[in-house]
N, CA, C and O of each residue as an XYZ file, in Angstrom:
700
protein
N       0.847     -1.203      0.227
C      -0.063      0.131      0.297
C       0.517      1.135     -0.224
O       0.357      1.769     -1.267
N       1.451      1.215      0.939
C       2.845      2.069      0.914
C       3.450      2.577     -0.431
O       3.430      3.762     -0.762
N       4.065      1.430     -1.280
C       4.408      1.673     -2.618
C       3.549      2.370     -3.488
O       3.813      3.376     -4.145
N       2.440      1.707     -3.426
C       1.169      2.321     -4.320
C       1.033      3.823     -4.335
O       0.821      4.423     -5.389
N       1.170      4.525     -3.003
C       1.003      5.872     -2.695
C       2.393      6.594     -3.104
O       2.325      7.614     -3.791
N       3.422      6.183     -2.772
C       4.669      6.742     -3.089
C       4.765      6.652     -4.982
O       5.058      7.640     -5.654
N       4.509      5.524     -5.477
C       4.426      5.815     -7.243
C       3.426      7.058     -7.814
O       3.578      7.836     -8.756
N       2.272      6.892     -6.765
C       1.063      8.045     -7.276
C       1.715      9.463     -7.171
O       1.641     10.191     -8.161
N       2.427      9.965     -5.901
C       2.816     10.812     -5.391
C       4.191     11.280     -6.596
O       4.383     12.476     -6.814
N       4.987     10.292     -7.239
C       6.132     10.541     -7.858
C       5.347     10.925     -9.569
O       5.770     11.791    -10.336
N       4.543     10.316     -9.740
C       3.491     10.506    -11.026
C       2.872     11.987    -11.177
O       2.801     12.633    -12.223
N       2.352     12.456     -9.627
C       1.943     13.627     -9.700
C       2.786     14.777    -10.025
O       2.435     15.672    -10.794
N       4.208     14.712     -9.254
C       5.512     15.013     -9.048
C       5.791     15.657    -10.521
O       5.843     16.855    -10.799
N       5.904     14.898    -11.109
C       6.363     14.965    -12.454
C       5.429     15.367    -13.434
O       5.847     15.934    -14.443
N       3.959     15.105    -13.245
C       3.446     16.472    -13.920
C       3.096     17.750    -13.802
O       2.479     18.378    -14.662
N       3.512     18.226    -12.628
C       3.727     19.338    -11.948
C       5.064     20.266    -12.022
O       5.041     21.399    -11.541
N       6.512     19.611    -12.795
C       7.204     20.247    -12.894
C       6.943     21.478    -13.875
O       6.261     21.439    -14.900
N       7.603     22.546    -13.369
C       7.749     23.719    -14.222
C       6.189     24.702    -14.082
O       5.936     25.639    -14.839
N       5.371     24.286    -13.078
C       4.271     24.938    -12.802
C       4.437     26.160    -12.321
O       3.723     27.059    -12.765
N       5.519     26.467    -11.207
C       5.682     27.390    -10.464
C       6.418     28.529    -11.351
O       6.351     29.756    -11.272
N       7.206     27.612    -12.299
C       7.795     28.625    -13.304
C       7.182     29.471    -14.248
O       7.511     30.570    -14.696
N       5.936     28.508    -14.517
C       4.852     29.291    -15.776
C       3.892     30.155    -14.559
O       3.470     31.223    -15.004
N       3.614     29.956    -13.569
C       3.354     30.832    -12.821
C       3.840     32.159    -12.501
O       3.330     33.271    -12.636
N       4.931     31.774    -12.055
C       5.787     33.355    -12.273
C       5.802     34.095    -13.508
O       5.627     35.303    -13.671
N       6.037     33.197    -14.351
C       6.076     33.995    -15.662
C       4.858     34.544    -16.359
O       4.896     35.133    -17.439
N       4.170     34.389    -15.909
C       2.676     34.967    -16.103
C       2.609     36.214    -14.785
O       2.369     37.340    -15.220
N       2.731     36.150    -13.781
C       2.953     37.325    -12.613
C       3.732     38.119    -12.558
O       3.385     39.205    -12.094
N       5.294     37.908    -13.060
C       6.125     38.722    -12.924
C       6.173     40.277    -13.506
O       6.497     41.371    -13.045
N       5.639     39.741    -14.857
C       5.173     41.134    -15.663
C       4.512     42.028    -15.216
O       4.831     43.202    -15.406
N       3.136     41.572    -14.324
C       2.181     42.171    -14.027
C       2.640     42.926    -12.447
O       2.315     44.072    -12.137
N       3.403     42.048    -11.632
C       3.859     42.778    -10.501
C       4.992     44.106    -10.860
O       5.037     45.229    -10.358
N       5.770     43.546    -11.818
C       6.558     44.604    -12.484
C       6.116     45.813    -12.731
O       6.718     46.793    -12.291
N       4.827     45.939    -13.584
C       4.430     47.326    -14.125
C       3.692     47.680    -12.869
O       3.657     48.862    -12.524
N       3.111     46.773    -12.173
C       2.276     47.874    -10.550
C       3.696     48.209    -10.112
O       3.545     49.326     -9.617
N       4.630     47.984    -10.032
C       5.547     48.531     -9.192
C       6.033     49.672     -9.639
O       6.288     50.663     -8.956
N       6.221     49.493    -11.269
C       6.558     50.486    -12.002
C       5.606     51.858    -11.907
O       6.004     53.018    -11.805
N       4.188     51.362    -11.971
C       2.941     52.563    -11.866
C       3.347     53.188    -10.457
O       3.491     54.410    -10.455
N       3.556     52.483     -9.214
C       3.313     52.964     -8.187
C       4.652     53.923     -7.930
O       4.469     54.969     -7.307
N       5.650     53.680     -8.274
C       7.185     54.761     -8.623
C       6.772     55.902     -9.544
O       7.364     56.962     -9.346
N       6.004     55.878    -10.362
C       5.906     56.646    -11.202
C       4.549     57.593    -10.401
O       4.511     58.793    -10.675
N       3.989     57.298     -9.898
C       3.309     58.118     -9.280
C       3.485     58.691     -8.043
O       2.970     59.775     -7.766
N       4.502     57.753     -6.889
C       5.307     58.518     -5.868
C       5.847     59.441     -6.451
O       5.674     60.499     -5.845
N       6.678     59.582     -7.742
C       7.446     60.683     -7.962
C       6.393     62.023     -8.698
O       6.806     63.178     -8.805
N       5.092     61.602     -9.117
C       4.393     62.655     -9.592
C       3.862     63.207     -8.189
O       4.012     64.421     -8.049
N       3.284     62.543     -7.157
C       3.080     63.273     -5.745
C       4.074     63.913     -4.855
O       3.722     64.647     -3.931
N       5.479     63.608     -5.156
C       6.564     64.401     -4.734
C       6.413     65.726     -5.053
O       5.988     66.631     -4.334
N       6.819     65.769     -6.261
C       6.333     66.929     -7.173
C       5.432     67.769     -6.938
O       5.588     68.990     -6.913
N       4.312     67.104     -6.728
C       3.363     67.944     -6.097
C       3.165     68.608     -4.847
O       2.601     69.666     -4.567
N       3.743     67.766     -4.172
C       4.037     68.472     -2.802
C       4.870     69.509     -2.914
O       4.501     70.476     -2.248
N       6.070     69.694     -3.641
C       7.191     70.358     -3.827
C       6.437     71.466     -4.505
O       6.655     72.584     -4.038
N       5.518     71.382     -5.601
C       4.810     72.591     -5.752
C       4.071     73.320     -4.985
O       3.930     74.539     -5.088
N       3.343     72.290     -3.824
C       2.435     73.059     -2.890
C       3.734     73.990     -2.228
O       3.648     75.205     -2.407
N       4.605     73.611     -1.677
C       5.577     74.571     -1.101
C       6.246     75.872     -1.724
O       6.580     76.911     -1.155
N       6.328     75.561     -2.868
C       7.010     76.591     -3.961
C       5.887     77.529     -4.265
O       6.240     78.665     -4.581
N       4.743     77.307     -4.236
C       3.426     78.238     -4.408
C       3.216     79.210     -3.221
O       2.967     80.414     -3.261
N       3.420     78.178     -1.872
C       3.002     79.145     -0.836
C       4.294     80.092     -0.500
O       4.118     81.270     -0.190
N       5.323     79.639     -0.561
C       6.111     80.439     -0.613
C       6.566     81.827     -1.774
O       7.093     82.938     -1.711
N       6.104     81.114     -2.566
C       5.790     82.522     -3.536
C       4.829     83.111     -3.084
O       5.011     84.267     -3.466
N       3.475     83.075     -2.244
C       2.532     83.766     -2.063
C       2.904     84.401     -0.922
O       2.601     85.593     -0.869
N       3.382     84.011     -0.148
C       3.795     84.678      1.152
C       4.673     85.795      0.888
O       4.570     86.827      1.550
N       5.603     85.654     -0.113
C       6.723     86.906     -0.469
C       5.828     87.697     -1.173
O       6.102     88.892     -1.065
N       4.776     87.436     -1.912
C       3.946     88.293     -2.618
C       2.792     89.233     -1.723
O       2.294     90.323     -2.002
N       2.631     88.517     -0.778
C       1.636     89.296     -0.015
C       2.525     90.335      0.900
O       1.978     91.264      1.495
N       3.682     90.141      0.950
C       4.653     91.042      1.604
C       5.196     92.367      0.452
O       5.915     93.318      0.758
N       4.696     92.119     -0.701
C       5.028     92.755     -1.899
C       3.876     92.973     -2.584
O       4.076     92.698     -3.767
N       2.631     93.382     -2.369
C       1.626     93.633     -3.302
C       1.963     94.376     -4.581
O       1.288     93.998     -5.538
N       2.724     95.212     -4.804
C       2.965     95.789     -5.910
C       3.675     94.748     -7.252
O       4.080     95.097     -8.361
N       3.636     93.760     -6.795
C       3.895     92.433     -7.937
C       2.712     92.245     -8.494
O       2.829     91.975     -9.690
N       1.723     92.273     -8.155
C       0.602     91.980     -8.949
C       0.105     92.793    -10.063
O      -0.944     92.479    -10.624
N       0.747     93.754    -10.400
C       0.984     94.530    -11.424
C       1.723     94.242    -12.446
O       1.545     94.861    -13.495
N       2.733     93.216    -12.348
C       3.666     92.978    -13.022
C       3.288     91.643    -14.323
O       2.902     90.486    -14.153
N       3.586     92.375    -15.551
C       3.042     91.085    -16.295
C       4.527     90.267    -17.162
O       4.462     89.338    -17.968
N       5.601     90.877    -16.736
C       6.803     90.042    -16.990
C       8.130     89.922    -15.541
O       8.757     90.949    -15.279
N       8.301     89.154    -15.061
C       9.200     88.773    -14.008
C      10.575     89.118    -14.378
O      11.293     89.404    -13.419
N      11.124     89.161    -15.561
C      12.067     89.026    -16.369
C      12.674     90.582    -16.155
O      13.772     90.851    -15.668
N      11.541     91.650    -16.711
C      11.723     93.026    -17.039
C      10.583     93.636    -16.141
O       9.461     94.064    -16.411
N      11.183     93.534    -15.154
C      10.388     94.280    -14.032
C      10.038     95.913    -14.030
O      10.944     96.744    -14.084
N       8.716     96.261    -13.967
C       8.718     97.555    -13.923
C       9.131     98.501    -13.035
O       9.590     99.629    -13.217
N       8.775     97.534    -11.499
C       9.122     97.946    -10.171
C      10.255     97.634     -9.864
O      10.994     97.488    -10.836
N      10.774     97.444     -8.741
C      12.239     97.077     -8.398
C      12.372     95.862     -8.570
O      11.789     95.004     -7.906
N      13.554     95.549     -9.946
C      14.092     94.034    -10.233
C      14.596     93.360     -9.144
O      14.867     92.163     -9.238
N      14.762     93.999     -8.083
C      15.253     92.896     -6.919
C      14.073     91.889     -6.175
O      14.226     90.725     -5.804
N      12.829     92.756     -6.089
C      11.489     92.742     -5.567
C      11.346     90.855     -6.980
O      11.477     89.681     -6.635
N      11.102     91.322     -8.183
C      10.869     90.241     -8.874
C      11.746     89.344     -8.761
O      11.379     88.176     -8.887
N      13.375     89.690     -8.450
C      14.573     88.609     -9.058
C      14.165     87.426     -7.586
O      14.071     86.198     -7.575
N      13.998     88.461     -6.462
C      13.418     87.715     -5.296
C      12.373     86.963     -4.867
O      12.206     86.212     -3.907
N      11.633     87.357     -5.874
C       9.910     86.182     -5.741
C      10.511     84.827     -6.274
O      10.535     83.719     -5.738
N      11.067     85.321     -7.692
C      11.251     83.819     -8.420
C      12.321     82.998     -8.080
O      12.360     81.817     -8.427
N      13.540     83.754     -7.165
C      14.387     82.737     -6.207
C      13.701     81.956     -5.556
O      13.860     80.738     -5.628
N      12.780     82.549     -4.775
C      12.348     82.135     -3.310
C      11.496     80.458     -4.199
O      11.484     79.358     -3.648
N      11.092     80.650     -5.136
C      10.058     79.673     -5.582
C      10.846     78.677     -5.928
O      10.613     77.524     -5.566
N      12.134     79.092     -6.858
C      13.111     78.085     -7.627
C      13.539     77.541     -6.177
O      13.358     76.333     -6.019
N      14.058     78.223     -5.140
C      14.795     77.321     -4.157
C      14.000     75.962     -3.556
O      14.514     74.868     -3.324
N      12.560     76.365     -3.369
C      11.544     74.843     -2.900
C      11.791     74.290     -3.801
O      12.234     73.203     -3.432
N      11.781     74.381     -5.312
C      12.010     73.551     -5.946
C      13.266     72.682     -6.225
O      13.314     71.490     -6.529
N      14.303     73.603     -6.041
C      15.603     73.101     -5.996
C      15.999     72.119     -5.148
O      16.785     71.225     -5.460
N      15.421     72.268     -3.954
C      15.281     71.597     -2.274
C      14.794     70.177     -2.857
O      15.165     69.254     -2.132
N      14.109     69.799     -3.903
C      13.457     68.383     -4.191
C      14.252     68.197     -5.427
O      13.781     67.349     -6.186
N      15.424     68.823     -5.847
C      16.011     68.029     -6.949
C      15.554     68.484     -8.167
O      16.122     67.849     -9.056
N      14.534     69.563     -8.752
C      13.976     69.339     -9.622
C      14.772     70.305    -10.545
O      15.604     71.081    -10.074
N      14.431     70.221    -12.168
C      15.198     70.832    -13.040
C      14.417     72.205    -13.201
O      13.362     72.141    -13.832
N      14.739     73.215    -12.796
C      14.040     74.603    -12.614
C      14.168     75.567    -13.915
O      13.606     76.647    -14.096
N      14.827     75.059    -14.544
C      15.234     76.071    -15.637
C      14.566     75.538    -16.901
O      14.345     76.358    -17.793
N      14.211     74.238    -17.091
C      13.446     73.901    -18.253
C      12.161     73.546    -17.882
O      11.428     73.662    -18.865
N      11.560     73.167    -16.905
C      10.354     72.631    -16.251
C       9.477     73.466    -15.620
O       8.248     73.406    -15.651
N      10.229     74.314    -14.996
C       9.243     75.144    -13.897
C       8.805     76.774    -14.718
O       9.455     77.506    -15.465
N       7.479     76.861    -14.182
C       6.535     78.374    -14.950
C       6.491     78.576    -13.756
O       6.364     77.664    -12.939
N       6.618     80.204    -13.353
C       6.285     81.026    -12.696
C       5.518     81.814    -13.303
O       5.817     82.290    -14.397
N       4.149     82.130    -12.538
C       3.408     83.376    -13.059
C       3.318     84.188    -12.249
O       2.977     83.920    -11.097
N       3.609     85.406    -12.668
C       3.321     86.513    -11.718
C       2.208     87.032    -10.784
O       1.121     87.105    -11.357
N       2.205     87.380     -9.596
C       0.883     87.180     -8.908
C       0.182     87.913     -9.137
O       0.574     89.077     -9.211
N      -1.229     87.590     -9.368
C      -2.641     88.093     -9.707
C      -3.335     88.213     -8.444
O      -3.126     87.632     -7.379
N      -4.303     89.179     -8.803
C      -5.561     89.520     -8.243
C      -6.584     89.579     -9.121
O      -6.499     89.931    -10.298
N      -7.835     89.131     -8.371
C      -9.012     88.790     -9.130
C      -9.358     90.066    -10.033
O      -9.130     91.080     -9.373
N      -9.786     90.338    -11.194
C     -10.231     91.802    -11.653
C     -10.707     92.739    -11.441
O     -10.461     93.923    -11.668
N     -11.824     91.922    -10.733
C     -12.799     93.122    -10.065
C     -12.603     93.876     -8.712
O     -13.134     94.876     -8.228
N     -11.349     92.753     -8.160
C     -11.019     93.291     -6.725
C      -9.724     93.958     -6.743
O      -8.918     93.796     -5.827
N      -9.476     94.766     -7.838
C      -8.227     95.842     -7.769
C      -8.733     96.828     -6.772
O      -9.809     97.426     -6.782
N      -7.600     96.896     -5.767
C      -7.830     98.059     -4.786
C      -8.509     98.125     -3.740
O      -8.581     99.122     -3.022
N      -9.280     96.674     -3.492
C      -9.772     96.445     -2.148
C      -8.912     95.677     -1.416
O      -9.381     95.327     -0.333
N      -7.727     95.274     -1.674
C      -6.755     94.397     -0.861
C      -7.141     93.076     -0.542
O      -7.093     92.513      0.552
N      -7.552     92.627     -1.704
C      -7.931     91.233     -1.452
C      -6.822     90.274     -1.853
O      -5.733     90.609     -2.320
N      -7.268     88.962     -1.595
C      -6.231     88.125     -1.400
C      -5.267     87.756     -2.862
O      -5.962     87.484     -3.842
N      -3.927     87.730     -3.053
C      -3.207     88.017     -4.374
C      -3.044     86.435     -4.406
O      -2.954     85.817     -3.346
N      -2.999     85.629     -5.937
C      -2.494     84.524     -5.916
C      -1.462     84.119     -6.757
O      -1.441     84.483     -7.933
N      -0.590     83.390     -6.269
C       0.535     82.673     -6.817
C       0.415     81.542     -7.410
O       0.149     80.589     -6.677
N       0.546     81.316     -8.696
C       0.703     80.005     -9.399
C       1.986     79.471     -9.958
O       2.745     80.153    -10.646
N       2.207     78.155     -9.614
C       3.409     77.483    -10.075
C       2.835     76.256    -11.076
O       1.788     75.647    -10.857
N       3.672     76.032    -12.142
C       3.811     74.876    -12.680
C       4.880     74.189    -13.273
O       5.751     74.779    -13.912
N       4.864     72.976    -13.097
C       6.111     72.218    -13.359
C       5.620     70.979    -14.470
O       4.504     70.467    -14.385
N       6.466     70.645    -15.353
C       6.355     69.773    -16.441
C       7.437     68.349    -16.034
O       8.651     68.319    -16.239
N       6.860     67.586    -15.609
C       7.335     66.051    -14.816
C       7.746     65.181    -16.030
O       6.732     65.005    -16.706
N       8.762     64.598    -16.556
C       9.027     63.574    -17.440
C       9.763     62.451    -16.188
O      10.759     62.705    -15.511
N       9.231     61.638    -16.162
C       9.624     60.271    -15.345
C      10.665     59.402    -16.435
O      10.852     59.617    -17.632
N      11.382     58.127    -15.362
C      12.121     57.659    -16.349
C      11.652     56.904    -17.250
O      12.281     56.691    -18.286
N      10.106     56.211    -16.927
C       9.512     55.800    -17.993
C       8.498     56.375    -18.724
O       7.442     55.795    -18.977
N       8.780     57.515    -19.079
C       8.227     58.345    -20.076
C       8.614     58.306    -21.313
O       8.056     59.105    -22.066
N       9.726     57.335    -21.930
C       9.913     56.756    -23.316
C       9.586     55.477    -23.289
O      10.042     54.796    -24.208
N       8.849     54.896    -22.407
C       8.644     53.152    -22.664
C       7.340     53.336    -23.082
O       6.545     54.062    -22.485
N       7.034     52.586    -24.281
C       5.891     52.221    -24.437
C       6.020     50.544    -25.301
O       6.608     50.349    -26.365
N       5.421     49.697    -24.623
C       5.163     48.765    -24.734
C       4.146     48.018    -25.864
O       2.996     48.380    -26.114
N       4.784     47.010    -26.412
C       3.718     46.095    -27.555
C       2.529     46.040    -27.299
O       2.272     45.617    -26.171
N       1.513     46.372    -28.066
C       0.083     46.095    -27.797
C      -0.459     46.947    -26.847
O      -1.422     47.638    -27.182
N       0.022     47.028    -25.629
C      -0.585     47.781    -24.581
C       0.012     49.512    -24.203
O      -0.289     50.424    -23.432
N       0.716     49.321    -24.960
C       1.328     51.230    -24.821
C       1.885     51.815    -23.727
O       3.034     51.431    -23.507
N       1.440     52.633    -22.956
C       1.635     52.875    -21.470
C       0.651     53.029    -20.437
O       0.657     53.846    -19.516
N      -0.518     51.805    -20.805
C      -1.345     51.746    -19.897
C      -2.347     52.867    -19.451
O      -3.129     52.687    -18.517
N      -2.301     53.686    -19.954
C      -2.902     54.951    -19.866
C      -2.293     55.580    -18.875
O      -2.927     55.921    -17.876
N      -0.944     55.826    -19.016
C       0.129     56.587    -17.988
C       0.206     57.571    -19.195
O       0.263     57.117    -20.338
N       0.210     59.116    -18.921
C       0.742     59.812    -19.795
C       2.523     59.735    -20.149
O       3.181     58.754    -19.803
N       3.051     60.745    -20.772
C       4.572     59.943    -20.965
C       4.778     61.319    -20.218
O       5.917     61.252    -19.755
N       4.194     62.588    -19.864
C       4.581     63.496    -18.743
C       3.349     64.190    -18.321
O       2.279     64.275    -18.923
N       3.709     64.690    -17.127
C       2.670     65.607    -16.400
C       2.945     66.611    -16.036
O       4.012     66.982    -15.547
N       1.893     67.248    -16.255
C       1.837     68.727    -16.093
C       1.044     69.087    -14.319
O      -0.116     68.937    -13.935
N       2.126     69.532    -13.684
C       1.578     69.519    -12.225
C       1.578     71.116    -12.060
O       2.556     71.824    -12.299
N       0.533     71.498    -11.689
C      -0.136     73.058    -11.173
C      -0.288     73.203    -10.081
O      -0.626     72.086     -9.691
N      -0.269     74.037     -9.022
C      -0.399     74.524     -8.016
C      -0.793     76.136     -7.897
O      -0.179     76.943     -8.594
N      -1.861     76.584     -6.969
C      -2.113     78.169     -7.145
C      -2.419     78.086     -5.658
O      -3.064     77.185     -5.122
N      -1.940     79.012     -5.131
C      -2.337     79.612     -3.844
C      -2.486     81.214     -3.519
O      -1.776     82.140     -3.912
N      -3.765     81.239     -2.581
C      -4.428     82.587     -2.533
C      -4.147     83.066     -1.230
O      -4.394     82.288     -0.308
N      -3.670     84.209     -0.950
C      -3.338     85.039      0.566
C      -3.723     86.165      0.499
O      -3.631     86.853     -0.518
N      -4.311     86.601      1.778
C      -4.684     87.775      1.677
C      -3.274     88.678      1.965
O      -2.403     88.338      2.766
N      -3.247     89.990      1.071
C      -2.370     90.711      1.566
C      -2.054     91.313      2.595
O      -2.863     92.142      3.011
N      -1.104     91.155      3.155
C      -0.516     91.285      4.967
C      -0.683     92.711      5.292
O      -1.090     93.003      6.416
N      -0.423     93.600      4.466
C      -0.315     95.177      4.893
C      -1.521     96.030      4.760
O      -1.644     97.242      4.938
N      -2.631     94.873      4.306
C      -3.922     95.371      4.026
C      -4.651     95.339      5.563
O      -4.878     94.259      6.109
N      -4.990     96.614      6.194
C      -5.544     96.585      7.188
C      -7.540     96.896      6.859
O      -8.566     96.840      7.537
N      -7.341     97.071      6.089
C      -8.949     97.086      5.000
C      -9.713     96.187      4.638
O     -10.935     96.190      4.491
N      -8.658     95.091      4.438
C      -9.659     93.880      4.216
C     -10.698     93.371      4.495
O     -11.020     93.108      5.654
N     -11.431     93.133      3.447
C     -12.866     92.722      3.847
C     -13.510     91.590      3.174
O     -13.841     91.456      1.996
N     -13.610     90.852      4.122
C     -14.180     89.292      3.506
C     -15.229     89.278      2.601
O     -15.146     88.657      1.542
N     -16.243     89.932      2.940
C     -17.618     90.201      2.212
C     -17.285     90.853      0.935
O     -18.048     90.566      0.012
N     -16.440     91.566      0.699
C     -16.131     92.300     -0.866
C     -15.084     91.354     -1.552
O     -14.956     91.499     -2.768
N     -14.373     90.469     -0.967
C     -13.310     89.716     -1.482
C     -13.779     88.280     -1.017
O     -13.076     87.683     -0.202
N     -14.972     87.683     -1.515
C     -15.279     85.885     -1.038
C     -14.142     85.202     -1.751
O     -14.008     83.981     -1.672
């Protein structure tokens, strides 16, 4: 009886040779794709957090220098060039702290105030945009492409803060 059981197990074991290898061959690419997608999402989230910090830093500086709201071009300032340069440098410093390429991928817009709120000392808004290209941006798989992932991410964040020197801030006039 024991010999029969042993022979039966040997036959079953022979028929299962390579089963785990086949299972691994099927699941490994899927696990690898999930890992790459998670890594790409983590990169995008890290840049998003950095853009939040950069926009906040710019907004804090803009609230201290509300004359920036009238600027159309930060490189050729009509007001004191040092104020414009300092505004841009503060935002860039936050992005550089994350190791981001600020020269080609970072766009800083001049601080704005809503058109109807000029003169009411309403909140001033700073917007920062970053174009993120990840290490997988050039990868295109046959038949499936990029699985719906974009080749680059446009990450934008804007922050509004009340002008700090405004003693006449009216929350009803500036909703």
